[in-house]
C-alpha positions as CSV (number, residue, x, y, z in Angstrom):
1,M,0.0,0.0,0.0
2,L,2.8,2.5,0.9
3,D,4.6,1.7,-2.3
4,V,1.4,2.8,-4.1
5,I,1.1,5.9,-2.1
6,R,4.7,6.9,-2.7
7,S,4.5,6.2,-6.4
8,N,1.5,8.4,-6.6
9,A,3.5,11.1,-4.8
10,Q,5.5,11.3,-8.0
11,S,8.6,9.7,-6.5
12,L,11.6,9.8,-8.8
13,G,12.3,6.2,-7.8
14,I,15.3,6.6,-5.5
15,K,14.1,6.4,-1.9
16,I,16.1,8.7,0.3
17,A,15.7,9.3,4.0
18,F,17.6,12.5,4.9
19,G,17.1,12.4,8.6
20,L,15.1,15.7,8.4
21,I,12.0,15.3,10.6
22,I,9.6,18.2,10.1
23,V,6.7,17.6,12.3
24,V,3.8,19.1,10.3
25,F,1.1,17.1,12.1
26,V,0.6,19.8,14.7
27,F,-1.8,21.0,12.0
28,W,-3.8,17.8,12.3
29,G,-2.9,16.6,15.8
30,V,-1.5,13.3,14.6
31,G,1.4,11.5,16.3
32,S,4.9,12.5,17.4
33,Y,8.5,11.2,16.8
34,T,10.4,9.0,19.1
35,G,13.9,7.7,18.3
36,G,15.8,4.6,19.1
37,T,19.4,3.5,19.8
38,V,22.1,5.8,18.4
39,S,25.0,3.3,18.1
40,D,26.9,4.2,14.9
41,I,27.6,1.6,12.3
42,I,28.6,3.7,9.2
43,V,30.0,7.2,8.9
44,V,29.4,9.2,5.7
45,N,31.4,12.4,5.4
46,D,31.5,12.6,9.2
47,R,27.7,12.0,9.5
48,P,26.9,8.8,11.4
49,I,24.3,6.2,10.4
50,T,23.0,4.3,13.5
51,I,22.3,0.6,13.8
52,Y,18.7,1.6,14.6
53,E,18.4,3.3,11.2
54,L,19.8,0.3,9.5
55,H,17.6,-2.2,11.3
56,T,14.5,-0.1,10.7
57,L,15.0,0.2,7.0
58,A,16.1,-3.4,6.6
59,A,12.9,-4.5,8.5
60,N,10.7,-2.4,6.2
61,M,12.4,-3.7,3.1
62,T,12.0,-7.3,4.4
63,R,8.3,-6.7,5.1
64,Q,7.7,-5.3,1.6
65,L,9.5,-8.2,0.0
66,K,7.4,-10.7,1.9
67,E,4.2,-8.8,1.1
68,R,5.1,-9.1,-2.6
69,Q,6.3,-12.7,-2.4
70,P,4.3,-14.4,0.4
71,D,6.1,-17.8,-0.3
72,L,9.6,-16.3,0.1
73,T,11.8,-18.7,2.1
74,D,14.5,-17.6,4.5
75,D,17.2,-18.9,2.1
76,Q,15.7,-17.0,-0.8
77,L,15.5,-13.8,1.4
78,K,19.2,-14.1,2.1
79,Q,19.9,-13.8,-1.6
80,Y,18.4,-10.3,-1.6
81,Q,21.2,-9.1,0.9
82,V,18.6,-6.9,2.5
83,R,21.0,-5.3,5.1
84,L,23.6,-4.5,2.5
85,R,21.0,-2.9,0.2
86,A,19.6,-1.0,3.2
87,A,23.1,0.3,4.0
88,Q,23.7,1.4,0.4
89,Q,20.4,3.3,0.4
90,L,21.2,5.0,3.7
91,I,24.6,6.0,2.5
92,M,23.1,7.6,-0.6
93,N,20.5,9.2,1.6
94,V,23.1,11.0,3.6
95,I,25.1,12.0,0.5
96,L,22.0,13.6,-1.0
97,E,21.0,15.2,2.3
98,Q,24.4,16.9,2.5
99,E,24.2,18.0,-1.1
100,A,20.7,19.5,-0.6
101,Q,22.0,21.4,2.4
102,R,25.0,22.6,0.5
103,V,22.9,24.1,-2.3
104,G,20.3,25.5,0.1
105,I,17.4,23.2,-0.8
106,A,14.8,22.4,1.9
107,V,11.2,21.4,2.3
108,T,9.0,23.6,4.4
109,P,6.3,22.1,6.7
110,F,3.6,23.7,4.5
111,E,5.0,21.9,1.4
112,L,5.0,18.6,3.2
113,R,1.5,19.1,4.6
114,R,0.2,20.1,1.1
115,E,1.8,17.0,-0.5
116,I,0.4,14.5,2.0
117,E,-3.0,16.2,2.0
118,S,-3.1,15.7,-1.8
119,L,-2.8,11.9,-1.6
120,P,-6.2,10.4,-2.3
121,Y,-5.7,7.5,0.1
122,F,-6.0,9.8,3.1
123,K,-9.2,11.5,2.1
124,N,-12.7,10.8,3.4
125,Q,-15.9,10.5,1.3
126,D,-16.1,14.2,1.2
127,G,-12.7,14.5,-0.5
128,A,-11.1,16.1,2.6
129,F,-7.9,15.0,4.3
130,D,-8.9,12.7,7.3
131,P,-6.3,12.6,10.1
132,A,-7.8,9.5,11.7
133,L,-7.8,7.7,8.4
134,Y,-4.3,8.8,7.8
135,K,-3.1,7.4,11.1
136,Q,-5.0,4.2,10.7
137,I,-3.6,3.5,7.2
138,L,0.0,4.1,8.4
139,E,-0.6,1.8,11.4
140,N,-2.0,-0.9,9.2
141,N,1.2,-0.7,7.1
142,G,3.5,-0.9,10.0
143,T,4.8,2.6,10.1
144,T,4.3,5.9,12.0
145,P,3.4,9.4,10.9
146,A,6.9,10.5,11.7
147,N,8.5,7.9,9.5
148,F,6.1,8.5,6.7
149,E,6.7,12.3,6.9
150,K,10.4,11.5,6.7
151,S,10.0,9.4,3.6
152,I,7.8,12.0,1.8
153,T,10.1,14.8,2.9
154,S,13.0,12.8,1.3
155,E,11.1,12.4,-1.9
156,L,10.2,16.1,-2.1
157,L,13.8,17.1,-1.4
158,Q,15.1,14.8,-4.1
159,R,12.5,16.1,-6.5
160,K,13.8,19.6,-5.9
161,L,17.4,18.4,-6.2
162,F,16.6,16.7,-9.4
163,E,15.0,19.9,-10.8
164,H,18.0,21.9,-9.6
165,V,20.5,19.6,-11.3
166,T,18.6,19.2,-14.6
167,A,17.4,22.8,-14.9
168,G,18.2,24.1,-18.4
169,T,18.2,20.6,-20.0
170,A,16.4,20.8,-23.4
171,V,15.7,18.7,-26.5
172,S,15.4,20.5,-29.8
173,E,12.7,19.6,-32.3
174,T,15.4,19.0,-34.9
175,E,17.1,16.2,-33.0
176,A,13.7,14.7,-31.9
177,R,12.7,14.7,-35.6
178,S,16.0,13.0,-36.6
179,L,15.4,10.3,-34.0
180,F,11.8,9.9,-35.0
181,N,12.7,9.5,-38.7
182,F,15.2,6.8,-37.7
183,L,12.8,4.9,-35.4
184,A,9.7,5.2,-37.6
185,E,11.3,4.3,-41.0
186,R,10.0,1.0,-42.4
187,R,11.6,-1.1,-45.2
188,T,10.2,-3.9,-47.3
189,M,12.2,-6.9,-48.3
190,D,12.3,-8.8,-51.6
191,Y,12.9,-12.5,-50.8
192,V,12.8,-16.1,-51.9
193,L,11.7,-18.5,-49.2
194,F,13.0,-22.1,-49.1
195,P,10.4,-23.7,-46.9
196,L,11.3,-26.4,-44.4
197,A,8.3,-28.5,-45.6
198,D,10.0,-28.9,-49.0
199,F,12.7,-30.9,-47.4
200,A,10.6,-33.1,-45.1
201,E,11.1,-36.3,-47.1
202,Q,14.9,-35.9,-47.2
203,A,15.1,-35.0,-43.5
204,T,14.2,-38.2,-41.8
205,P,17.1,-39.1,-39.4
206,T,18.7,-42.5,-39.4
207,A,18.4,-44.9,-36.5
208,E,22.1,-44.5,-35.9
209,A,21.8,-40.7,-35.7
210,V,18.9,-40.9,-33.2
211,R,20.8,-43.3,-31.0
212,A,23.9,-41.2,-31.1
213,A,21.9,-38.1,-30.1
214,Y,20.4,-40.0,-27.2
215,D,23.9,-41.2,-26.0
216,E,25.2,-37.6,-26.3
217,G,22.4,-36.3,-24.0
218,R,22.4,-39.0,-21.4
219,D,24.2,-36.9,-18.8
220,S,22.1,-33.8,-19.3
221,A,19.0,-33.7,-21.5
222,F,17.7,-37.1,-20.5
223,K,18.8,-37.2,-16.9
224,V,16.2,-38.0,-14.3
225,P,16.8,-36.7,-10.8
226,A,16.4,-38.8,-7.7
227,K,12.9,-38.9,-6.3
228,A,11.0,-40.0,-3.3
229,D,7.3,-40.9,-2.5
230,V,6.4,-39.9,1.1
231,E,3.5,-40.1,3.4
232,Y,3.2,-36.9,5.4
233,L,1.1,-35.4,8.2
234,L,0.8,-31.6,8.8
235,L,0.2,-30.6,12.4
236,S,-0.9,-27.0,12.7
237,A,-3.6,-24.9,14.4
238,D,-5.7,-25.0,11.2
239,T,-5.4,-28.7,10.5
240,L,-6.2,-29.6,14.1
241,A,-9.2,-27.2,14.4
242,G,-11.6,-30.1,13.6
243,A,-10.5,-31.9,16.8
244,F,-11.5,-28.9,18.9
245,A,-14.8,-28.1,17.2
246,P,-16.8,-25.7,19.5
247,D,-20.5,-26.5,20.4
248,E,-23.4,-24.5,18.9
249,A,-23.6,-22.2,21.9
250,A,-20.0,-21.1,21.5
251,V,-20.6,-20.5,17.8
252,Q,-23.7,-18.5,18.5
253,A,-22.0,-16.4,21.2
254,F,-19.1,-15.6,18.9
255,Y,-21.5,-14.6,16.1
256,D,-23.5,-12.4,18.4
257,A,-20.3,-10.7,19.7
258,N,-18.9,-10.0,16.2
259,K,-21.9,-9.2,14.0
260,E,-20.2,-6.2,12.5
261,R,-17.5,-8.5,11.2
262,F,-20.1,-10.7,9.4
263,T,-21.8,-7.8,7.7
264,T,-21.3,-7.4,4.0
265,S,-20.5,-3.8,2.9
266,E,-22.5,-1.7,0.5
267,Q,-21.5,-2.6,-3.1
268,V,-22.4,-1.4,-6.5
269,R,-21.9,-2.7,-10.1
270,A,-21.2,-0.1,-12.7
271,R,-19.8,0.6,-16.2
272,H,-17.6,3.5,-17.1
273,I,-16.1,5.3,-20.1
274,L,-12.6,6.7,-19.4
275,L,-10.6,9.2,-21.5
276,L,-7.1,9.4,-20.2
277,A,-5.7,12.8,-19.4
278,P,-2.3,13.7,-18.0
279,A,-2.2,14.8,-14.3
280,G,-0.5,18.0,-13.2
281,A,-0.5,19.7,-16.7
282,E,1.3,23.0,-16.8
283,P,-0.7,25.9,-18.4
284,G,0.1,26.2,-22.1
285,S,1.7,22.7,-22.2
286,E,1.0,19.9,-24.6
287,A,-0.4,18.0,-21.6
288,E,-2.9,20.8,-21.0
289,K,-4.0,20.6,-24.6
290,Q,-4.6,16.8,-24.2
291,N,-6.6,17.5,-21.1
292,Q,-8.8,20.0,-22.9
293,A,-9.4,17.7,-25.8
294,A,-10.3,14.8,-23.4
295,E,-12.7,17.1,-21.5
296,Q,-14.4,18.3,-24.7
297,K,-14.8,14.7,-26.0
298,I,-16.2,13.4,-22.7
299,K,-18.8,16.2,-22.7
300,E,-19.9,15.2,-26.2
301,L,-20.1,11.5,-25.2
302,H,-22.3,12.5,-22.2
303,K,-24.7,14.4,-24.5
304,R,-25.0,11.3,-26.7
305,L,-25.7,9.1,-23.7
306,L,-28.4,11.5,-22.5
307,A,-29.9,11.4,-26.0
308,G,-30.4,7.7,-25.7
309,E,-27.3,6.0,-27.2
310,D,-26.2,2.7,-25.7
311,F,-23.6,3.1,-22.9
312,A,-21.9,-0.3,-23.6
313,E,-21.5,0.4,-27.3
314,L,-20.1,3.9,-26.7
315,A,-17.7,2.4,-24.1
316,K,-16.5,-0.2,-26.6
317,A,-15.8,2.4,-29.2
318,N,-14.4,5.2,-27.1
319,S,-13.2,4.2,-23.6
320,E,-9.4,4.1,-23.1
321,D,-9.6,1.7,-20.2
322,V,-8.7,-1.2,-22.5
323,A,-9.5,-3.9,-19.9
324,S,-13.1,-2.9,-19.4
325,A,-13.8,-1.3,-22.8
326,Q,-14.0,-4.7,-24.6
327,N,-16.8,-5.6,-22.1
328,G,-18.8,-2.4,-22.7
329,G,-17.1,-0.6,-19.8
330,E,-18.2,-3.2,-17.3
331,L,-16.3,-2.9,-13.9
332,G,-18.1,-5.6,-11.9
333,W,-19.0,-5.3,-8.2
334,F,-16.9,-3.0,-5.9
335,G,-17.3,-1.6,-2.4
336,H,-16.4,1.7,-0.8
337,G,-12.7,2.5,-1.0
338,Q,-11.8,0.2,-3.9
339,M,-11.9,3.1,-6.4
340,V,-10.2,6.5,-6.2
341,P,-12.3,8.9,-4.0
342,E,-13.8,11.0,-6.8
343,F,-15.0,7.9,-8.7
344,D,-16.2,6.3,-5.5
345,A,-18.3,9.3,-4.5
346,A,-19.9,9.6,-7.9
347,A,-20.7,5.9,-8.3
348,F,-22.3,5.5,-4.9
349,A,-24.4,8.7,-5.4
350,L,-26.2,7.1,-8.4
351,K,-29.3,5.1,-8.5
352,P,-29.5,2.0,-10.7
353,G,-29.7,3.0,-14.4
354,E,-28.5,6.6,-13.8
355,I,-25.6,8.1,-15.6
356,S,-23.2,10.4,-13.9
357,E,-22.0,13.8,-15.0
358,P,-18.4,13.7,-16.4
359,I,-16.0,13.5,-13.5
360,K,-12.2,14.1,-13.3
361,T,-9.8,11.7,-11.4
362,G,-6.1,11.3,-11.5
363,Y,-6.6,8.9,-14.5
364,G,-8.6,11.2,-16.6
365,Y,-12.3,11.9,-17.4
366,H,-15.0,9.4,-16.6
367,I,-18.7,8.9,-17.2
368,I,-20.3,6.2,-14.9
369,Q,-23.5,4.2,-15.3
370,L,-24.8,2.4,-12.2
371,E,-26.3,-1.0,-13.0
372,E,-27.0,-2.5,-9.6
373,R,-26.7,-1.8,-5.9
374,Q,-26.4,-4.1,-2.8
375,D,-27.0,-2.5,0.5
376,A,-24.9,-3.5,3.6
377,A,-26.5,-6.5,5.2
378,P,-25.6,-9.0,8.0
379,Q,-24.6,-12.5,6.8
380,P,-26.9,-15.1,8.4
381,L,-25.2,-17.5,10.8
382,E,-25.8,-20.4,8.4
383,T,-23.4,-18.9,5.9
384,V,-20.5,-18.2,8.4
385,R,-21.0,-21.1,10.8
386,E,-18.1,-23.2,9.4
387,E,-15.8,-20.2,9.3
388,I,-16.5,-19.5,13.0
389,R,-16.0,-23.2,13.9
390,Q,-12.7,-23.2,12.1
391,Q,-11.5,-20.1,13.8
392,L,-12.5,-21.1,17.3
393,G,-11.1,-24.6,16.8
394,S,-7.8,-23.1,15.6
395,Q,-7.5,-20.9,18.6
396,Q,-7.9,-23.8,20.9
397,A,-5.5,-26.0,18.9
398,A,-2.8,-23.4,18.8
399,G,-2.3,-23.5,22.5
400,K,-2.0,-27.3,22.5
401,L,0.0,-27.8,19.3
402,Q,3.3,-28.7,21.0
403,D,1.7,-31.3,23.3
404,I,-0.2,-32.9,20.4
405,L,3.0,-33.1,18.4
406,D,4.7,-34.9,21.3
407,Q,1.9,-37.4,21.6
408,V,1.8,-38.2,17.9
409,L,5.6,-38.6,17.8
410,L,5.5,-41.0,20.8
411,A,2.8,-43.0,19.1
412,V,4.8,-43.2,15.9
413,M,8.1,-44.1,17.7
414,G,6.1,-46.7,19.6
415,G,5.4,-48.5,16.3
416,K,2.1,-47.0,15.2
417,D,1.7,-45.8,11.6
418,L,1.0,-42.2,10.8
419,A,-2.7,-42.8,10.1
420,T,-3.3,-44.5,13.4
421,A,-1.3,-41.9,15.4
422,A,-3.3,-39.1,13.8
423,Q,-6.8,-40.6,14.2
424,T,-7.3,-39.2,17.7
425,W,-6.9,-35.7,16.2
426,K,-9.1,-36.3,13.2
427,L,-6.2,-36.0,10.7
428,T,-5.4,-38.1,7.7
429,P,-1.9,-38.3,6.2
430,K,-1.4,-37.5,2.5
431,K,0.9,-39.1,-0.1
432,S,3.1,-37.1,-2.4
433,G,3.8,-39.6,-5.2
434,L,7.3,-39.8,-6.6
435,L,8.8,-36.2,-6.6
436,D,12.2,-34.7,-6.9
437,A,13.7,-32.6,-4.1
438,D,12.3,-29.2,-5.4
439,A,8.8,-30.6,-5.9
440,L,8.9,-32.3,-2.4
441,A,10.0,-29.1,-0.8
442,A,7.0,-27.3,-2.4
443,T,4.5,-30.0,-1.5
444,L,5.7,-30.3,2.2
445,G,6.4,-26.6,2.7
446,I,10.0,-27.3,3.7
447,K,13.5,-26.2,2.5
448,P,14.9,-27.9,-0.6
449,E,18.0,-29.1,1.3
450,E,15.7,-30.7,3.9
451,A,13.7,-32.4,1.1
452,A,17.0,-33.7,-0.3
453,T,17.6,-35.7,2.8
454,L,14.4,-37.7,2.1
455,L,15.9,-38.9,-1.2
456,T,18.6,-40.9,0.6
457,T,16.4,-42.2,3.4
458,A,15.6,-45.9,3.4
459,S,12.1,-46.9,2.3
460,G,9.8,-47.5,5.3
461,T,11.6,-45.0,7.5
462,V,9.6,-42.5,9.6
463,K,11.7,-39.4,10.3
464,D,11.9,-39.1,14.0
465,T,12.4,-35.3,13.8
466,P,9.5,-33.2,12.4
467,F,10.2,-30.6,9.8
468,I,9.2,-27.0,10.7
469,T,7.0,-25.1,8.2
470,K,5.2,-21.8,8.2
471,E,2.0,-23.5,9.2
472,G,3.4,-25.8,11.9
473,Y,5.1,-29.2,11.8
474,V,5.3,-32.0,9.2
475,L,5.9,-35.6,10.1
476,V,7.2,-37.7,7.2
477,K,7.4,-41.4,6.3
478,V,9.4,-42.4,3.2
479,N,7.5,-45.0,1.3
480,E,9.7,-45.3,-1.7
481,T,12.9,-43.8,-3.3
482,A,14.1,-43.8,-6.9
483,P,17.7,-43.1,-7.5
484,E,19.0,-40.7,-10.1
485,G,18.9,-42.2,-13.6
486,V,18.4,-41.7,-17.3
487,M,15.1,-41.7,-19.2
488,P,14.8,-45.0,-21.3
489,F,15.6,-44.6,-25.0
490,E,12.1,-45.8,-25.9
491,E,10.5,-42.9,-24.0
492,V,12.4,-40.2,-25.8
493,Q,13.0,-41.7,-29.2
494,S,10.1,-39.9,-31.0
495,E,11.1,-36.6,-29.4
496,I,14.7,-37.0,-30.6
497,E,13.5,-38.0,-34.1
498,D,11.3,-34.8,-34.3
499,R,14.2,-32.6,-33.2
500,L,16.7,-34.1,-35.6
501,R,14.1,-34.0,-38.5
502,T,13.6,-30.2,-37.9
503,E,17.3,-29.6,-37.7
504,N,17.9,-31.6,-41.0
505,E,15.1,-29.6,-42.7
506,A,16.7,-26.3,-41.6
507,R,20.1,-27.5,-42.8
508,L,18.8,-28.6,-46.2
509,A,16.9,-25.3,-46.6
510,M,20.0,-23.3,-45.8
511,E,22.1,-25.4,-48.3
512,A,19.4,-24.8,-51.0
513,A,19.5,-21.0,-50.3
514,K,23.3,-20.9,-50.5
515,T,23.2,-22.7,-53.9
516,A,20.6,-20.2,-55.1
517,L,22.9,-17.3,-54.1
518,G,25.7,-19.0,-56.1
519,D,23.5,-19.0,-59.2
520,I,23.0,-15.3,-59.2
521,K,24.8,-13.7,-62.2
522,D,25.2,-10.0,-62.6
523,G,22.8,-9.4,-59.7
524,K,20.0,-11.3,-61.4
525,L,18.3,-14.6,-60.3
526,P,17.8,-17.5,-62.7
527,E,14.3,-17.3,-64.2
528,A,12.9,-20.1,-62.1
529,L,14.0,-18.4,-58.8
530,A,12.9,-14.9,-60.1
531,A,9.4,-16.2,-60.4
532,R,9.4,-17.1,-56.7
533,V,10.4,-13.6,-55.5
534,K,7.9,-12.0,-53.0
535,Q,7.9,-8.7,-51.2
536,S,7.3,-8.5,-47.4
537,A,5.1,-6.1,-45.6
538,P,7.0,-3.1,-44.2
539,I,9.4,-4.1,-41.5
540,A,10.3,-2.1,-38.4
541,R,13.7,-2.0,-36.7
542,N,12.4,-4.5,-34.1
543,G,12.9,-7.1,-36.8
544,Q,9.5,-8.8,-36.8
545,I,8.6,-9.9,-40.3
546,E,4.9,-10.5,-40.8
547,G,4.1,-14.2,-40.9
548,M,7.8,-15.2,-40.8
549,G,9.2,-14.4,-37.4
550,A,12.5,-12.5,-36.9
551,N,16.2,-12.7,-37.5
552,G,18.3,-9.9,-36.1
553,A,21.1,-10.3,-38.6
554,L,18.6,-10.1,-41.5
555,T,17.0,-6.9,-40.1
556,R,20.4,-5.3,-39.6
557,A,21.4,-6.1,-43.2
558,L,18.1,-4.7,-44.4
559,F,18.4,-1.4,-42.6
560,A,22.1,-1.1,-43.5
561,A,21.5,-1.7,-47.3
562,D,21.9,1.3,-49.6
563,S,21.3,-0.7,-52.9
564,Q,19.1,-3.5,-54.1
565,N,21.9,-6.1,-54.4
566,W,21.0,-9.5,-53.0
567,F,22.5,-10.0,-49.5
568,P,25.7,-12.2,-49.7
569,E,24.3,-14.8,-47.3
570,P,21.0,-16.6,-46.6
571,Y,19.1,-16.2,-43.3
572,A,17.1,-18.7,-41.2
573,L,13.5,-17.8,-40.3
574,A,10.8,-19.9,-38.6
575,E,9.4,-21.0,-41.9
576,G,12.7,-21.9,-43.6
577,A,15.7,-20.1,-45.2
578,V,15.6,-17.0,-47.3
579,I,17.7,-15.1,-49.7
580,A,16.8,-11.4,-49.6
581,R,17.5,-7.8,-50.7
582,L,16.2,-4.4,-49.9
583,G,12.8,-3.7,-51.5
584,N,11.4,-0.2,-50.7
585,V,12.2,2.4,-48.0
586,V,9.0,3.7,-46.4
587,P,9.8,7.0,-44.6
588,A,7.9,8.4,-41.7
589,T,5.1,10.8,-42.7
590,E,4.5,14.3,-41.5
591,A,1.2,13.3,-40.0
592,M,2.9,10.5,-38.0
593,W,5.5,13.0,-36.8
594,E,2.9,15.5,-35.7
595,Q,1.0,12.8,-33.8
596,D,4.1,11.4,-32.0
597,K,6.1,14.6,-31.5
598,P,4.9,15.6,-28.1
599,L,5.4,12.1,-26.5
600,L,8.8,11.6,-28.2
601,M,10.1,15.0,-27.1
602,D,8.9,14.5,-23.6
603,T,10.4,11.0,-23.5
604,M,13.8,12.3,-24.8
605,L,13.8,15.2,-22.3
606,R,13.0,12.9,-19.4
607,S,15.7,10.4,-20.5
608,R,18.3,13.1,-20.9
609,K,17.4,14.5,-17.4
610,E,17.6,11.1,-15.8
611,G,20.9,10.4,-17.4
612,L,22.4,13.7,-16.2
613,Y,21.0,13.0,-12.7
614,R,22.5,9.5,-12.6
615,A,25.9,11.0,-13.6
616,F,25.5,13.6,-10.9
617,L,24.7,10.9,-8.3
618,Q,27.8,8.9,-9.3
619,T,30.0,11.9,-8.9
620,L,28.7,12.5,-5.4
621,Q,29.2,8.9,-4.5
622,N,32.7,8.8,-5.8
623,A,33.7,11.9,-3.8
624,A,32.1,10.7,-0.5
625,K,34.2,9.4,2.4
626,V,32.4,6.3,3.8
627,I,33.6,4.3,6.8
628,V,31.9,1.0,7.7
629,K,32.6,0.2,11.3
630,D,31.1,-3.4,11.3
631,E,30.9,-5.1,7.9
632,K,29.5,-8.3,9.5
633,A,26.4,-6.3,10.5
634,L,25.6,-5.8,6.8
635,E,25.3,-9.5,6.2
636,G,21.9,-11.2,5.9
């Protein structure tokens, strides 16, 4: 959530934390700052970075990684080197803080307050900044107002520093047009294709060749990893919930005490038409012109809807929300808070069948048609009974998990099988089937190195030590193991034959193409080949040839050609081999340039600014004096 908030705060992408805490929330009465330990771990140009700062940032980075990748294991997390990355970020933060101070750049409390108040996530249904909502959202995301202020202050400072460094950077229309002409130019290709299918009869591999290919791939392509088939039992609060099922009175009491939790929120189903419009357009800019054009068009569409035209058909033809446009603008059901505030307020103010006035959001201009509405309503006990039983049972089981594990282990060590040992707790073991180490690890929820030990365990063995998973504990019995081996020749014979046949077809097609090139005299093809010459559709520099695939070397030759001589070598494509030459040059048109000029010039300017800023950052970094007091603390 905070990543989204920051991205919508127009972050330049480099998260800097300058240590500048400007407590603007005296305006709102939200929170205060409290610090932590001050033990230094790094010194940057005489400015210390504390172990508290490092731990805090590393913890936030770890939490964000786990939110994006819920299945991330501890070993996988180590590969990210979170502490080292956090240290690098903090070092750059200090360097940028010092540079901002040197050139006299600062963020005032009013600027910070205005920035945070502009973020839509902290606004109530009336579109006003809500201090309570602000505090609650930050708390839900594991941070404080002070830390969030610090982060936004950092982004504002860096934005100012970026503008300071890149001020005066410009792109001329002449150089933009030159690049556009280069990128937009298309070329056709005259070619003769030698299709793979023409050589199918000659391409059948011999039995000896097939066997030789198999022998060559035994140690790699046809290798089968060791596998094991295990019986396993997961002991966790959730799996044991059934053994602690509450009675009906307890279920009823929990339902009565938590009725608000089992109340469905108000929801609506709607369609919309969206015309994209740039946010934050400067007066007189191209972006402002695009805004004005979008606003005029949305008003015209609104008039047509009020005149009785079909909403779905207009959405299909005009909406720039590609995902919903193909379905007539259909958005499905959504509740309060799932859309941006302006859209949310307009949609929930409508009655079924009504069409809104055009509204403006950060995405552009919308028209909304409400289709259905569902009022908030309590869910009957019948629909949530099993959910309550599971939760109450899990709560009881969680406190007894260790004792149950000990009892099941004692039963297994005493000679009982897993199924018998688990009966008391209403559990049934599962079987994995023959799986390799990685698949076993995924199935059991354990580490790959732990799963690897099962591959060398004797069949019939019950592991006397449970594996620890995110959910609880797994007890495992190895039913069968299969050693590492090689797939039998008979199983892969047809696969090898198909591959060799295709390779032979490609080789024969290329040989035929080379022969054809040798038959060219004075730049002319023999009559029989000349009759087979075709011309491609216009080809762009990305190399895709309509209906034929791509070959980078062929595309480079085509765009380097300055005559219509046949290229001196043939080229392989998906359909076969070709001999080719330049056909026609299709230059960019004036209309294409006028359409793409604003976007291209903006992109070039942004790229040039970012390149200049990266060089500036590198210069600062090279000049900085950094002392790391404890390198081991950066590991992990």
